Every structure is written in structure tokens, then in C-alpha cells.
C-alpha positions, 0 to 999 in steps of 0.5 A: 500500500502507498505510504500514508506519510508520502510526500509529493502529489500522491502524499498530498492526495492522501493527506486530503483524505484525512480531512474528508468526512467518513464514507461509512454510515453505521458500519458493522451494525448487524451480522453479514457482509458490507463491501465498498469500492474505492472510487475517486479515492472515496469508499462507495458502498457496493450493492449486495447483488454485486458481492463476489464480483471484483474488477482487477483495476479496482480496490475494495474494502470488505467488512465481515461482521459476526455475532458470537453466541454471547451476543458480541460482534467480531469483525474481519476487515479485508482490503482487496487490491486488484492486480491492475489497480493504481497506487492511488487506489491501493493507498486509499484502500489502506487509509480507508481501512484504517478509518473504518478500523477507528470507527469500530474502535480498533476491534476488526482484524485487518487483512491485506488481500491481493488478487489471485492470492486471497486467504481462506478467510476471505474466500470463505465470505463468498460462494464464488468469486468472479474477476472482471477486466477493467475498473470503475471507469470502464465498468459501466457501459451501455448494454444492448439487447442480445449483443454480448461480448464473448468471454472464456472463464476459467473455473478453479477451486473445489471449496470456494470457486474462483472465476477468472476471464482468460484469453479466448484461445484453445491454448488457454484450456488445460485438461485438469480444469473446467472452462465456461465459454460465454458466447451470448445466447450460447453457453458452453461448459467444457470439462477437462479430462482430469477435472474432478467431480466437484470442479465440474459441479462448480463449473455447472453452477457458474454456467447456469448462473450466467444462463438464468441470471444474466440471460434471463433463461434465454441462452442455450447451455451445452456441456461437452467433455474434452475430446467430444466437443461440437464444431460450434464450440471450436468456432466460438473459441476461434479455432480448434487446437491441442489442449495443454496437460493438467496443471496442479492446483496452487498449494495452500499457504495459510496453514504452513509455517516456516521459521518464526520471527518476532519483530518489535515496532516502536516509536520510542526513538522519535520515529517508527523503527523495527527491532528483531526480538526473537527467531526460532521454532517457537514463540512465547506469549510473554514476548509481546508487550502491550505498549508496542506493536509487533510483527509476527512472521512465519514466512507464509503470512505476516501478522501485525499485533497491536498492543492496547497501550501502543501509541497512536502513531504505532497503531496507525503505522503498524499495518504500513510497516508490516506491508513494507516488511514483506518487500521482496516476497511474492505478491501473495504473502498476506499481512493481517492486523490483529488487536490485543485481546481479539487474536484469532486462533491461527495467530495464537497457534504460533505461540507455545503458551497458547493452545492450538486451534481446531484447524486442519493438520496441513503439512503439505508445505514443509521445509521453508527457508529464505525470504521467499515462501516456496512449495516443496514436496508432499509431507510424509506420513509421519508429519501428517500423523504428528498433525493428527496427534497434536490437533484439537477437536474443539471440545471446549466450545464456547456456548451462549449460557447455561441453557436456563433461558426461555426455549420455544420450539416450532415444527414446519407444517405446510410451510408454516412454523407450528408451535410444538407441545411443550411436553414434547420439547426436545423430540425431533423427527428425521423427516421434519424440519424445526426452529428452536428459538432461545431467549436469554440475557447477555450483558444485561440485555435480551439476546436470541438464538434461532436454531433451524434444525434439518432432519436428514429425511426432510424435504428440500421445501421443508428445509427452505421454509425453516430457513426462511421463517428463521430469517423472518423471526430474526427480522421481527427482532430487528435483525439482532438474533443469531441464526444457527443452521443445524443438520441432524446428527451435528447438534451443537452442545448448547442446543443439546443442553437446552433440553436437559438430556432429553434430545431424541430423534425419531424416525419418520415425519410429516409429509411435504406441504406440496400436495402434488408430491404424493407422499404421506405422513410416516411414523413408527406405529407398531408399538416397538421402537429402539433408541440408541443413547450415545455421548461422551464427557457430559450431558451436552454431548449425549442424545438419543436416536431411533435405530433399526429394531434388531439385535445387531443395532446394539453395542456394549459401549452405549445404552439403548431404550427398547419400547414394546407395547407392554414395557420399556427396557433400559439396556445398559452395555458393559461399557456405557458411561454414567452420562449415557445411563442418566440420559437413557433414564431421562429418555425413558421418562419421556417415552414410556407413556405408562409402560412399565420400566425395566432396567436390563444389564448386558447379559441379563436380558429377559426373553421378552427383550429378545423377542421384541428385537426378532431374536438374539444376534451378534453385536459389537461386545465389550471384548472388541470395543475400546475402553471409554477413556476418550471419544472416537476421533474422525479425520477427513483425508483428501487431496482436493486442494492439490496436496494430501491433507488430514483434517479433524471433524468434531462432533462427527456423524454418518452424514460427514462421510462423503463418497469422494474422500477417505476417512480415518476413525480412531477408536482407541484399540483400532483405527479404521480407514473408511474408503468412499466409492469415488476416492482416488488412489492417492488418497487411499494409499496416503491414508493407509500409510498415515494410519500406520504412522499414527498408530505408532506415534500414539503409542498403541500396542503393536497388535493394534489393527488398522482396518479398511472399510468400504462404503456400503459394507461397514461392519457393526464394530465400525457403525457402533461409533456413530449415533443412530447409524442408518444402514438403509442409507448405504450410499450409492454414489451419485455424481453431483455434476451428472445429477445437476446437469441432467436436471438442467438439461431436462429443464432446458428441453422442457422449456424448449418443448413448451416454447415450441408448443406455444408457437405451434398453438399460435400458428394453429390459432392463426390457421383456424382464424383464416379458415373461418374467414374463408368459410364465411366468405364462401358462405356469402358467395353461395348466398349471392352476397357480393364479395367483400368483407366476409363480416359485412351485414346483409342489410344495406347501411342506413343513409347518413343523418341530415346535417344539424340546422344552422345556429340562430343569428 
């Protein structure tokens, strides 16, 4: 960024900015995104419809406001610099970021973002990012109907997709990516032979957005795979030619660390100067002094830490000094400003005395040296295993309060929220969607949490209605509520806490509100039901879910509640913990409804118990289940970003298992390698090797098994670690791209057929009118009437009326 103390014309312009009134009207007043574009050195608000579109000749400010569960607002302030933006605009963006930071009391974490090198934090603000050529002065031009400029868009990224205009030429294509050729009323989706399923699905989203949003649905979409292109595609591209080989994705840099440096920024000498304080593998929190500003450098990213007692000049000049400090490094190196007391987890993880956060164990970039961050070879299995061992699963999750506030529960019925009987609070059906409204006091004022819970078998329209009504409730509260989307099986501890150990998920639910769907209400009404009660560490993690009424659903490590028409059995496995037993007692109290309660210890079951389950059967027993000293741990293994990574998944459920990846499940006495049907060979090989290294590193016995489990063939010893495992959901892989493309093509064909039918109907109507006119003309002719107007009356027209008398003199 340009120096705020610069001399000459540029410095004069920036000094003039200090005298201007603020461009920001009540920023950060509610959760969400606010974006400003730098226009004539002023910050101009950007309309929401343009969020995610950035011109390479401009600079922007992006403010993300998040409300914590305690009702506090936290801010992330990004200033984004386009690759072709001027020094004036970049300097104005940096200054305006300081001004906005001051307006918010210094609370925001500031991030300097450079086009094509954005951080994950920035990319996470958007579903997709589109780069456009030009800037504010060239971004406005007259639009003529059906006149479009042909463009080729490169679609890149598996999580947050980047869309970048590239040269319209066959040499731009490569076999590993997806491209969208926008030729106005013809849109082509081109898939390289090596593109992933996720990239194809993202590319289709982009093509459909152009077709539906920019062309009003009038354009024709054509999807073509490499080697099967139609002639019109090559003609629109300017000619056919060879396609380049696949290029690897850019390796991530945000999670990697090199040698750490700590640099003090102080004006004690009369002007800002820097002094290196420490350099090495670890830093101590005690090295930071509240009276100064510090630069923390891990070679991949630079943090500017601002102490609470730093001088005004140190606070204002800290970010600028941090940017200057990165001189000579690649343009993508990030500079982030953090304030004392509001440090993000990634910053804390650089210090030995701060507990590391629950972040992905990404060791795909190792061995950095020198002043330039360089990508090296894929990390070894030993490095990945160490990351797994060291990572945190976020057990100490921050929650709003103790759950003693006011709770209201609504079920979506015919698209409307219907209050649930208070006696059944905490009981959910897998086929329904719900809203849980929780009101409590925070810092002396009333605050509200709105959880909208989505059952795994609820319909899309019900889930959409739940989200819509949660937003409407928030609007009715003046936009001050915190909305939390919860999918079945991923309930946060605070939501579980609200129901005092009585959260139960039943099978079935109400039918969709759409009367033409043909489905019906579905409930288990045979009088026999089995509920799995599972948890670890306290009532906040223990809940119950209905499972199949067979003996193989049992396992020695948990509790189960079996309801029959005559009795309610509370079955406790030999390895069940006290919290699970207490929760099972609470569940029995809710569900038994007059039935006689009978507590059953494993091994002492009466005949009526087994009869209700269809007879005895094999299930995971205490001899094969681990000691309950800690919960099972699930890790995602994927190379979707270009390098193989291992990421912990807290509060896991069956829905976390995706067919395109591999997962490691550590249960203490064994490690399972779960392989999705669409996982690639690199993921399979690296996961197995990493699992073996992890077993050795954790100090497990030499005979600890590493077991490979295939999707759809999971044994009970594996499924017993998932609450309410649903065997009927054995996944048959459905390519998201193929499914969405088939739907889009079907809709396009239906629209074309409807248009042709409308044209045919119009032509038939015209033909009928002509035929009718001809028939009437023929009828006139046969009756002796002269040719003429077929609708002419047989009677002669009466003579015109006489003229009015002249006015009196």
C-alpha cells in the first residue's frame, strides 16, 4: 500500500483524505457482509447483488461482521487490491481501512488481500468469486439487447470457486480444469479430462448462473467433455487446437509455517523503527508487550499485533510497516492486523503458551527457508500423523449460557412454523424440519438464538421454509438474533443442553406441504421402537436416536431404550458411561407413556427383550470395543486442494462421510480407514500409510489393527461409533455434476418443448382464424352476397343523418 506519510502529489492526495468526512454510515451494525469500492479515492458502498464480483483495476474494502453466541460482534476487515489497480487506489484502500478500523474502535482484524492470492478467510465470505477486466471507469457501459461480448472463464477451486476471464484461445484450456465459454445466447461448459467431480459441479453452477441470471433463461447451455466437443464450440473459441496437460492446483499457504520471527515496532526513538526480538521454532506469549506493536512472521503470512497501550502513531503505522516488511516476497504473502485481546486462533497457534486451534493438520508445505515462501514436496506420513496427534477437536466450545433461558420450539407444517407441545420439547423427527428459538440475557440485555434444525429425511421445501421463517423471526427482532443452521446428527452442545438430556430423534415425519408430491405422513406405529443413547464427557454431548429394531443395532459401549407395547427396557452395555445411563433414564421418562420400566444389564436380558428385537444376534461386545477413556476421533483425508491433507471433524456423524474422500476413525484399540466409492488412489494409499504412522506415534500396542472399510459394507464394530447409524442409507454414489446437469438439461428441453408448443398453438390459432374467414366468405358467395368483407351485414347501411340546422343569428 502507498505510504500514508508520502510526500509529493500522491502524499498530498492522501493527506486530503484525512480531512474528508467518513464514507461509512453505521458500519458493522448487524451480522453479514458490507463491501465498498474505492472510487475517486472515496469508499462507495457496493450493492449486495454485486458481492463476489471484483474488477482487477479496482480496490475494495470488505467488512465481515459476526455475532458470537454471547451476543458480541467480531469483525474481519479485508482490503482487496486488484492486480491492475493504481497506487492511488491501493493507498486509499489502506487509509480507508484504517478509518473504518477507528470507527469500530480498533476491534476488526485487518487483512491485506491481493488478487489471485486471497486467504481462506476471505474466500470463505463468498460462494464464488468472479474477476472482471477493467475498473470503475470502464465498468459501466451501455448494454444492448442480445449483443454480448464473448468471454472464456476459467473455473478453479473445489471449496470456494474462483472465476477468472482468460484469453479466448484453445491454448488457454488445460485438461485438469473446467472452462465456461460465454458466447451470448450460447453457453458452453467444457470439462477437462482430469477435472474432478466437484470442479465440474462448480463449473455447472457458474454456467447456469450466467444462463438464468444474466440471460434471463434465454441462452442455450451445452456441456461437452474434452475430446467430444461440437464444431460450434471450436468456432466460438476461434479455432480448434491441442489442449495443454493438467496443471496442479496452487498449494495452500495459510496453514504452513516456516521459521518464526518476532519483530518489535516502536516509536520510542522519535520515529517508527523495527527491532528483531526473537527467531526460532517457537514463540512465547510473554514476548509481546502491550505498549508496542509487533510483527509476527512465519514466512507464509505476516501478522501485525497491536498492543492496547501502543501509541497512536504505532497503531496507525503498524499495518504500513508490516506491508513494507514483506518487500521482496511474492505478491501473495498476506499481512493481517490483529488487536490485543481479539487474536484469532491461527495467530495464537504460533505461540507455545497458547493452545492450538481446531484447524486442519496441513503439512503439505514443509521445509521453508529464505525470504521467499516456496512449495516443496508432499509431507510424509509421519508429519501428517504428528498433525493428527497434536490437533484439537474443539471440545471446549464456547456456548451462549447455561441453557436456563426461555426455549420455544416450532415444527414446519405446510410451510408454516407450528408451535410444538411443550411436553414434547426436545423430540425431533428425521423427516421434519424445526426452529428452536432461545431467549436469554447477555450483558444485561435480551439476546436470541434461532436454531433451524434439518432432519436428514426432510424435504428440500421443508428445509427452505425453516430457513426462511428463521430469517423472518430474526427480522421481527430487528435483525439482532443469531441464526444457527443445524443438520441432524451435528447438534451443537448448547442446543443439546437446552433440553436437559432429553434430545431424541425419531424416525419418520410429516409429509411435504406440496400436495402434488404424493407422499404421506410416516411414523413408527407398531408399538416397538429402539433408541440408541450415545455421548461422551457430559450431558451436552449425549442424545438419543431411533435405530433399526434388531439385535445387531446394539453395542456394549452405549445404552439403548427398547419400547414394546407392554414395557420399556433400559439396556445398559458393559461399557456405557454414567452420562449415557442418566440420559437413557431421562429418555425413558419421556417415552414410556405408562409402560412399565425395566432396567436390563448386558447379559441379563429377559426373553421378552429378545423377542421384541426378532431374536438374539451378534453385536459389537465389550471384548472388541475400546475402553471409554476418550471419544472416537474422525479425520477427513483428501487431496482436493492439490496436496494430501488430514483434517479433524468434531462432533462427527454418518452424514460427514462423503463418497469422494477417505476417512480415518480412531477408536482407541483400532483405527479404521473408511474408503468412499469415488476416492482416488492417492488418497487411499496416503491414508493407509498415515494410519500406520499414527498408530505408532500414539503409542498403541503393536497388535493394534488398522482396518479398511468400504462404503456400503461397514461392519457393526465400525457403525457402533456413530449415533443412530442408518444402514438403509448405504450410499450409492451419485455424481453431483451428472445429477445437476441432467436436471438442467431436462429443464432446458422442457422449456424448449413448451416454447415450441406455444408457437405451434399460435400458428394453429392463426390457421383456424383464416379458415373461418374463408368459410364465411364462401358462405356469402353461395348466398349471392357480393364479395367483400366476409363480416359485412346483409342489410344495406342506413343513409347518413341530415346535417344539424344552422345556429340562430
